[in-house]
MARTIMAR-655778 format. One record per residue (C-alpha): residue number from 1; residue in one letter; x, y, z. Coordinates in Angstrom, 1 decimal. Layout:
+------+------+--------+--------+--------+
! resi ! resn !     xx !     yy !     zz !
+------+------+--------+--------+--------+
!  NUM !    A !      X !      Y !      Z !
...
+------+------+--------+--------+--------+
This chain:
+------+------+--------+--------+--------+
! resi ! resn !     xx !     yy !     zz !
+------+------+--------+--------+--------+
!    1 !    M !   19.5 !   -9.9 !   11.2 !
!    2 !    I !   17.7 !   -7.4 !    9.0 !
!    3 !    Y !   16.4 !  -10.0 !    6.6 !
!    4 !    I !   14.5 !  -11.8 !    9.4 !
!    5 !    E !   13.1 !   -8.5 !   10.7 !
!    6 !    L !   12.0 !   -7.6 !    7.2 !
!    7 !    F !   10.4 !  -11.0 !    6.6 !
!    8 !    L !    8.6 !  -11.0 !    9.9 !
!    9 !    T !    7.4 !   -7.4 !    9.6 !
!   10 !    F !    6.0 !   -7.8 !    6.1 !
!   11 !    F !    4.7 !  -11.3 !    6.8 !
!   12 !    L !    2.6 !   -9.9 !    9.7 !
!   13 !    I !    1.5 !   -7.0 !    7.5 !
!   14 !    G !    0.4 !   -9.4 !    4.8 !
!   15 !    M !   -1.3 !  -11.7 !    7.3 !
!   16 !    F !   -3.4 !   -9.0 !    9.0 !
!   17 !    T !   -4.3 !   -6.8 !    6.0 !
!   18 !    I !   -7.4 !   -7.6 !    4.1 !
!   19 !    G !   -8.5 !   -5.4 !    1.2 !
!   20 !    G !   -5.4 !   -5.0 !   -0.9 !
!   21 !    G !   -2.5 !   -2.7 !   -1.1 !
!   22 !    Y !   -4.1 !    0.6 !   -0.1 !
!   23 !    A !   -5.5 !   -1.0 !    3.0 !
!   24 !    M !   -2.0 !   -2.1 !    4.0 !
!   25 !    L !   -0.3 !    1.3 !    3.5 !
!   26 !    S !   -1.2 !    2.5 !    7.0 !
!   27 !    L !    0.2 !   -0.7 !    8.5 !
!   28 !    I !    3.4 !   -0.5 !    6.4 !
!   29 !    Q !    3.8 !    3.1 !    7.4 !
!   30 !    N !    3.4 !    2.4 !   11.1 !
!   31 !    E !    5.9 !   -0.5 !   11.0 !
!   32 !    V !    8.7 !    1.0 !    8.8 !
!   33 !    V !    8.5 !    4.6 !    9.9 !
!   34 !    T !    7.3 !    4.5 !   13.5 !
!   35 !    V !    8.2 !    1.0 !   15.0 !
!   36 !    H !   11.4 !    0.2 !   13.2 !
!   37 !    A !   12.4 !    3.7 !   12.0 !
!   38 !    W !   13.9 !    2.1 !    8.9 !
!   39 !    I !   12.9 !    5.2 !    6.8 !
!   40 !    D !   11.5 !    8.6 !    7.5 !
!   41 !    E !    8.1 !   10.0 !    6.6 !
!   42 !    T !    9.2 !   11.8 !    3.5 !
!   43 !    T !   11.0 !    8.7 !    2.1 !
!   44 !    F !    7.8 !    6.7 !    2.8 !
!   45 !    T !    5.7 !    9.2 !    0.9 !
!   46 !    D !    8.2 !    9.1 !   -2.0 !
!   47 !    I !    8.1 !    5.3 !   -2.1 !
!   48 !    V !    4.3 !    5.3 !   -2.1 !
!   49 !    A !    4.3 !    7.7 !   -5.0 !
!   50 !    I !    6.8 !    5.6 !   -7.0 !
!   51 !    S !    4.7 !    2.5 !   -6.1 !
!   52 !    Q !    1.6 !    4.1 !   -7.5 !
!   53 !    M !    3.3 !    5.0 !  -10.8 !
!   54 !    T !    4.8 !    1.5 !  -11.4 !
!   55 !    P !    2.8 !   -1.4 !  -12.7 !
!   56 !    G !    1.6 !   -3.9 !  -10.1 !
!   57 !    P !   -0.2 !   -3.8 !   -6.7 !
!   58 !    I !    0.8 !   -0.9 !   -4.6 !
!   59 !    G !    1.3 !   -2.9 !   -1.4 !
!   60 !    I !    3.7 !   -5.3 !   -3.1 !
!   61 !    N !    5.5 !   -2.5 !   -4.9 !
!   62 !    T !    5.9 !   -0.6 !   -1.6 !
!   63 !    A !    7.3 !   -3.7 !    0.1 !
!   64 !    T !    9.7 !   -4.2 !   -2.7 !
!   65 !    Y !   11.0 !   -0.6 !   -2.6 !
!   66 !    I !   11.2 !   -0.6 !    1.2 !
!   67 !    G !   13.1 !   -3.9 !    1.2 !
!   68 !    Y !   15.6 !   -2.4 !   -1.1 !
!   69 !    D !   15.8 !    1.0 !    0.6 !
!   70 !    V !   16.3 !   -0.5 !    4.1 !
!   71 !    L !   19.3 !   -2.5 !    2.9 !
!   72 !    A !   20.7 !    0.4 !    0.9 !
!   73 !    G !   20.5 !    2.5 !    4.0 !
!   74 !    T !   22.9 !    0.0 !    5.7 !
!   75 !    G !   25.4 !    0.3 !    3.0 !
!   76 !    A !   24.7 !   -3.2 !    1.6 !
!   77 !    S !   25.8 !   -4.2 !   -1.9 !
!   78 !    G !   23.4 !   -4.0 !   -4.8 !
!   79 !    F !   22.8 !   -7.8 !   -4.6 !
!   80 !    M !   22.0 !   -7.7 !   -0.9 !
!   81 !    C !   19.6 !   -4.8 !   -1.5 !
!   82 !    V !   17.8 !   -6.9 !   -4.2 !
!   83 !    L !   17.7 !   -9.7 !   -1.7 !
!   84 !    G !   16.0 !   -7.3 !    0.8 !
!   85 !    S !   13.5 !   -6.5 !   -1.9 !
!   86 !    F !   12.8 !  -10.1 !   -2.5 !
!   87 !    T !   12.5 !  -10.9 !    1.2 !
!   88 !    A !   10.0 !   -8.1 !    1.8 !
!   89 !    T !    8.0 !   -8.9 !   -1.3 !
!   90 !    F !    7.9 !  -12.6 !   -0.7 !
!   91 !    A !    6.9 !  -12.1 !    3.0 !
!   92 !    V !    4.0 !   -9.7 !    2.2 !
!   93 !    V !    2.4 !  -12.1 !   -0.4 !
!   94 !    L !    3.0 !  -15.4 !    1.4 !
!   95 !    P !    0.1 !  -15.0 !    3.8 !
!   96 !    S !   -2.3 !  -14.2 !    0.9 !
!   97 !    F !   -1.1 !  -17.2 !   -1.0 !
!   98 !    I !   -1.6 !  -19.5 !    1.9 !
!   99 !    I !   -5.1 !  -18.0 !    2.7 !
!  100 !    V !   -6.3 !  -18.1 !   -0.9 !
!  101 !    L !   -5.1 !  -21.7 !   -1.2 !
!  102 !    A !   -7.0 !  -22.6 !    1.9 !
!  103 !    I !  -10.1 !  -20.7 !    0.8 !
!  104 !    C !  -10.1 !  -22.5 !   -2.5 !
!  105 !    K !  -10.2 !  -25.8 !   -0.7 !
!  106 !    V !  -13.3 !  -24.9 !    1.3 !
!  107 !    Y !  -15.1 !  -22.2 !   -0.7 !
!  108 !    E !  -17.5 !  -24.4 !   -2.6 !
!  109 !    K !  -18.5 !  -26.3 !    0.5 !
!  110 !    F !  -19.2 !  -23.2 !    2.6 !
!  111 !    K !  -20.1 !  -20.3 !    0.2 !
!  112 !    E !  -23.8 !  -20.4 !    1.2 !
!  113 !    H !  -23.3 !  -20.9 !    4.9 !
!  114 !    Y !  -24.6 !  -18.0 !    7.0 !
!  115 !    L !  -21.3 !  -17.7 !    9.1 !
!  116 !    F !  -19.2 !  -17.4 !    5.9 !
!  117 !    K !  -21.5 !  -14.8 !    4.6 !
!  118 !    G !  -21.4 !  -13.0 !    7.9 !
!  119 !    V !  -17.7 !  -12.9 !    8.0 !
!  120 !    M !  -17.5 !  -11.6 !    4.4 !
!  121 !    N !  -20.1 !   -8.8 !    5.2 !
!  122 !    G !  -18.1 !   -7.8 !    8.3 !
!  123 !    L !  -14.9 !   -7.5 !    6.4 !
!  124 !    K !  -16.2 !   -5.0 !    3.9 !
!  125 !    P !  -16.5 !   -2.0 !    6.4 !
!  126 !    A !  -13.1 !   -2.9 !    7.9 !
!  127 !    V !  -11.5 !   -2.8 !    4.5 !
!  128 !    L !  -13.1 !    0.6 !    3.8 !
!  129 !    G !  -11.7 !    1.9 !    7.2 !
!  130 !    L !   -8.2 !    0.7 !    6.4 !
!  131 !    I !   -8.3 !    2.3 !    3.0 !
!  132 !    G !   -9.6 !    5.6 !    4.5 !
!  133 !    T !   -6.8 !    5.5 !    7.1 !
!  134 !    A !   -4.2 !    5.1 !    4.4 !
!  135 !    A !   -5.7 !    8.1 !    2.5 !
!  136 !    L !   -5.6 !   10.2 !    5.6 !
!  137 !    G !   -2.1 !    9.1 !    6.5 !
!  138 !    L !   -0.9 !   10.3 !    3.1 !
!  139 !    A !   -2.5 !   13.7 !    3.6 !
!  140 !    T !    0.8 !   15.2 !    4.9 !
!  141 !    P !    2.5 !   18.5 !    4.4 !
!  142 !    E !    4.9 !   16.7 !    2.0 !
!  143 !    N !    2.0 !   15.9 !   -0.3 !
!  144 !    F !    0.0 !   19.1 !    0.1 !
!  145 !    I !    2.5 !   21.9 !   -0.1 !
!  146 !    D !    0.1 !   24.8 !   -0.8 !
!  147 !    W !   -3.4 !   25.7 !   -1.9 !
!  148 !    K !   -2.8 !   24.5 !   -5.5 !
!  149 !    S !   -2.2 !   20.9 !   -4.2 !
!  150 !    Y !   -5.5 !   21.0 !   -2.3 !
!  151 !    A !   -7.3 !   22.4 !   -5.3 !
!  152 !    I !   -5.9 !   19.6 !   -7.6 !
!  153 !    C !   -7.0 !   17.0 !   -5.0 !
!  154 !    I !  -10.5 !   18.4 !   -4.6 !
!  155 !    V !  -11.1 !   18.8 !   -8.3 !
!  156 !    A !   -9.8 !   15.2 !   -9.0 !
!  157 !    F !  -12.0 !   13.8 !   -6.2 !
!  158 !    A !  -15.1 !   15.7 !   -7.4 !
!  159 !    A !  -14.4 !   14.6 !  -11.0 !
!  160 !    L !  -14.0 !   11.0 !  -10.0 !
!  161 !    F !  -17.4 !   10.9 !   -8.2 !
!  162 !    T !  -19.6 !   13.4 !  -10.1 !
!  163 !    K !  -18.3 !   13.2 !  -13.7 !
!  164 !    K !  -17.5 !    9.5 !  -13.4 !
!  165 !    I !  -14.1 !    9.9 !  -15.1 !
!  166 !    G !  -11.7 !    7.0 !  -14.9 !
!  167 !    P !   -8.7 !    6.9 !  -12.6 !
!  168 !    F !   -6.2 !    7.1 !  -15.5 !
!  169 !    T !   -7.9 !   10.2 !  -16.8 !
!  170 !    A !   -7.8 !   11.8 !  -13.3 !
!  171 !    L !   -4.1 !   11.0 !  -12.9 !
!  172 !    G !   -3.3 !   12.4 !  -16.4 !
!  173 !    L !   -5.3 !   15.6 !  -15.7 !
!  174 !    G !   -3.7 !   15.9 !  -12.3 !
!  175 !    A !   -0.2 !   15.6 !  -13.8 !
!  176 !    L !   -1.1 !   18.1 !  -16.4 !
!  177 !    A !   -2.4 !   20.5 !  -13.8 !
!  178 !    G !    0.8 !   20.0 !  -11.8 !
!  179 !    L !    2.9 !   20.9 !  -14.8 !
!  180 !    I !    0.9 !   24.0 !  -15.5 !
!  181 !    L !    0.6 !   25.2 !  -11.9 !
!  182 !    Y !    4.1 !   24.4 !  -10.8 !
+------+------+--------+--------+--------+
């Protein structure tokens, strides 16, 4: 049954992703595009773009949209599609909820322990690698259609790191550049 597959897939993604929504994008992409073939690469790119524009964490928004889209692709009714959204969203946040609940119980006791500090220091580079993988995974021909796309990306990246502009300013300027150039 599709709901069980959705739940198990997104539960495992939630369980093995540390570092937030951007870190889980590569796992989501692999599972829903490659493993299960629920959606194609272009649809995934569109869902990520919509998830970035809507309020809330990108990983949760992506799970919500994919849960809906997977059921819509089967011809399910609107209610069943919403149930698919709920299933994927609930599944992706449940592991974090359980883990945070457990950590809260033991954090005060172990926060100064060398093993705890070691684990936390080891997770930082892993999270950076997952986020980098997600960024590279989104660098597809669907996103970079010509030289103007590359120019907007390079200018935004440079402005974020050299001029220290905020992400909202970079998004606004990128949208404005897209309107002017396209």
